[in-house]
One Martini backbone bead per residue (centre of mass of N, CA, C, O) as a GRO file, in nm:
protein
  159
    1MET     BB    1   1.123   3.396   0.530
    2GLU     BB    2   0.926   3.195   0.763
    3VAL     BB    3   1.029   3.085   1.098
    4LYS     BB    4   0.874   2.910   1.350
    5VAL     BB    5   0.903   2.862   1.701
    6SER     BB    6   0.736   2.599   1.905
    7SER     BB    7   0.502   2.473   2.075
    8ILE     BB    8   0.238   2.276   2.042
    9LYS     BB    9   0.047   2.458   2.216
   10GLY     BB   10   0.119   2.722   2.082
   11ALA     BB   11   0.023   2.646   1.798
   12GLN     BB   12  -0.260   2.576   1.867
   13GLU     BB   13  -0.343   2.860   1.958
   14GLU     BB   14  -0.248   3.031   1.706
   15LEU     BB   15  -0.412   2.847   1.480
   16LYS     BB   16  -0.720   2.812   1.557
   17ASN     BB   17  -0.806   3.134   1.423
   18CYS     BB   18  -0.668   3.069   1.136
   19ASN     BB   19  -0.530   3.069   0.831
   20THR     BB   20  -0.354   2.763   0.712
   21GLU     BB   21  -0.291   2.751   0.398
   22ASN     BB   22   0.021   2.898   0.439
   23ILE     BB   23   0.090   2.654   0.647
   24LYS     BB   24   0.359   2.479   0.789
   25LEU     BB   25   0.436   2.169   0.964
   26ILE     BB   26   0.660   2.072   1.225
   27ILE     BB   27   0.642   1.780   1.430
   28ALA     BB   28   0.792   1.707   1.751
   29SER     BB   29   0.752   1.396   1.944
   30SER     BB   30   0.725   1.162   2.215
   31TYR     BB   31   0.423   1.159   2.150
   32GLU     BB   32   0.105   1.069   2.021
   33LYS     BB   33  -0.032   1.282   2.157
   34ASN     BB   34  -0.160   1.607   2.035
   35VAL     BB   35  -0.059   1.633   1.728
   36ASP     BB   36  -0.355   1.637   1.593
   37SER     BB   37  -0.462   1.917   1.736
   38VAL     BB   38  -0.328   2.071   1.512
   39LYS     BB   39  -0.439   2.307   1.292
   40ASN     BB   40  -0.348   2.120   0.998
   41GLU     BB   41  -0.277   1.974   0.682
   42ASN     BB   42   0.045   2.075   0.658
   43LYS     BB   43   0.202   1.806   0.803
   44LEU     BB   44   0.481   1.690   0.999
   45ILE     BB   45   0.512   1.391   1.185
   46LEU     BB   46   0.738   1.330   1.464
   47HIS     BB   47   0.898   1.054   1.644
   48PHE     BB   48   1.114   1.172   1.910
   49ASP     BB   49   1.355   1.211   2.124
   50ASP     BB   50   1.517   1.435   2.363
   51VAL     BB   51   1.829   1.358   2.257
   52THR     BB   52   2.210   1.347   2.227
   53SER     BB   53   2.197   1.034   2.176
   54VAL     BB   54   2.210   0.727   2.052
   55ARG     BB   55   1.892   0.569   2.015
   56THR     BB   56   1.598   0.422   1.961
   57LYS     BB   57   1.433   0.735   1.976
   58SER     BB   58   1.617   0.896   1.796
   59PHE     BB   59   1.748   1.074   1.589
   60ASN     BB   60   1.775   1.043   1.223
   61LYS     BB   61   1.810   0.994   0.884
   62SER     BB   62   1.520   0.939   0.820
   63ILE     BB   63   1.407   1.196   0.941
   64ALA     BB   64   1.568   1.391   0.786
   65LYS     BB   65   1.453   1.314   0.501
   66GLN     BB   66   1.167   1.400   0.565
   67ILE     BB   67   1.228   1.693   0.607
   68ASN     BB   68   1.358   1.749   0.326
   69THR     BB   69   1.118   1.679   0.163
   70PHE     BB   70   0.918   1.883   0.290
   71ILE     BB   71   1.078   2.153   0.241
   72ASN     BB   72   1.103   2.127  -0.076
   73GLN     BB   73   0.768   2.193  -0.094
   74ILE     BB   74   0.827   2.482  -0.012
   75ASP     BB   75   0.711   2.820  -0.045
   76PHE     BB   76   0.880   3.080   0.102
   77ASN     BB   77   0.715   3.318  -0.039
   78LYS     BB   78   0.417   3.207   0.070
   79GLU     BB   79   0.520   3.030   0.321
   80LYS     BB   80   0.495   2.910   0.636
   81LEU     BB   81   0.698   2.785   0.926
   82TYR     BB   82   0.638   2.543   1.166
   83VAL     BB   83   0.830   2.450   1.466
   84CYS     BB   84   0.756   2.177   1.670
   85CYS     BB   85   0.739   2.087   2.013
   86ASP     BB   86   0.670   2.021   2.330
   87SER     BB   87   0.844   2.301   2.425
   88GLY     BB   88   1.013   2.483   2.212
   89VAL     BB   89   1.356   2.440   2.246
   90SER     BB   90   1.533   2.196   2.087
   91ARG     BB   91   1.426   2.051   1.840
   92SER     BB   92   1.296   2.292   1.687
   93SER     BB   93   1.546   2.473   1.684
   94ALA     BB   94   1.729   2.287   1.525
   95ILE     BB   95   1.556   2.263   1.266
   96ALA     BB   96   1.546   2.570   1.212
   97ALA     BB   97   1.848   2.625   1.188
   98ALA     BB   98   1.900   2.433   0.942
   99ILE     BB   99   1.702   2.567   0.753
  100LEU     BB  100   1.816   2.848   0.754
  101ARG     BB  101   2.089   2.758   0.648
  102LYS     BB  102   2.009   2.644   0.381
  103TYR     BB  103   1.872   2.944   0.304
  104LYS     BB  104   2.061   3.170   0.406
  105GLN     BB  105   1.998   3.235   0.698
  106ASP     BB  106   1.965   3.332   1.028
  107GLU     BB  107   2.058   3.112   1.265
  108ASN     BB  108   2.145   3.303   1.516
  109ALA     BB  109   1.861   3.360   1.612
  110ILE     BB  110   1.866   3.093   1.769
  111TRP     BB  111   2.153   3.075   1.918
  112LYS     BB  112   2.097   3.374   2.065
  113ASN     BB  113   1.850   3.249   2.211
  114TYR     BB  114   1.774   3.167   2.537
  115ASN     BB  115   1.509   2.997   2.479
  116PHE     BB  116   1.720   2.815   2.330
  117GLN     BB  117   1.834   2.453   2.293
  118PRO     BB  118   1.980   2.310   2.060
  119ASN     BB  119   1.985   1.991   1.930
  120VAL     BB  120   2.274   1.852   1.823
  121LEU     BB  121   2.190   1.593   1.688
  122VAL     BB  122   1.977   1.714   1.505
  123TYR     BB  123   2.149   1.925   1.363
  124ARG     BB  124   2.372   1.735   1.255
  125ILE     BB  125   2.195   1.541   1.086
  126LEU     BB  126   2.041   1.747   0.923
  127CYS     BB  127   2.292   1.887   0.785
  128ASP     BB  128   2.377   1.637   0.641
  129GLU     BB  129   2.127   1.599   0.465
  130LEU     BB  130   2.161   1.920   0.358
  131ASN     BB  131   2.476   1.962   0.288
  132LEU     BB  132   2.602   2.066   0.568
  133ARG     BB  133   2.879   2.156   0.704
  134ASN     BB  134   3.002   2.008   1.031
  135TYR     BB  135   3.225   2.105   1.229
  136PRO     BB  136   3.305   2.072   1.545
  137MET     BB  137   3.396   2.372   1.584
  138ARG     BB  138   3.131   2.503   1.483
  139LEU     BB  139   2.937   2.363   1.679
  140GLN     BB  140   3.074   2.471   1.940
  141HIS     BB  141   3.031   2.762   1.876
  142LYS     BB  142   2.719   2.754   1.881
  143VAL     BB  143   2.694   2.659   2.173
  144ASN     BB  144   2.842   2.900   2.296
  145ILE     BB  145   2.650   3.119   2.204
  146ASN     BB  146   2.405   3.001   2.367
  147ARG     BB  147   2.545   3.002   2.651
  148LYS     BB  148   2.584   3.316   2.660
  149ALA     BB  149   2.294   3.406   2.637
  150LEU     BB  150   2.201   3.262   2.900
  151LYS     BB  151   2.414   3.397   3.093
  152ARG     BB  152   2.316   3.692   3.040
  153LYS     BB  153   2.024   3.653   3.141
  154ILE     BB  154   2.094   3.566   3.426
  155ALA     BB  155   2.248   3.824   3.499
  156GLU     BB  156   2.017   4.026   3.448
  157SER     BB  157   1.816   3.891   3.659
  158LYS     BB  158   2.007   3.979   3.917
  159LEU     BB  159   1.967   4.300   3.900
   0.00000   0.00000   0.00000
């Protein structure tokens, strides 16, 4: 199973000169433009803001259902999944972590990566949709893992 997290621009560059037949995309963006520019026929485009509290354009159960329906159609033995958002940092990493968890893969590859800061609202609601229990203490533990990874990287860069 291969799940890759990227910015929309990064996916656009990476996929422009390759065969995308076995690649599925989930694209989350706050903007209407640029999402159609990623070369791929097999994509789910979602528009919601990168916020961690419930607002008008925040992640919700309806969006989570769309993701669940989309990933249930993927043959992970044959197909790769790219999960992209505007910057490739929070929304995409939260979606990828929940999907990895659903398929009993190492979601900590996301949480331990200092390049990502998974959006907790996205992760929590998507896990609920995927029938994955998310106790507050478990979620706080994941956030702490992510913060420690970032602190370690900052400390290393000061050396």
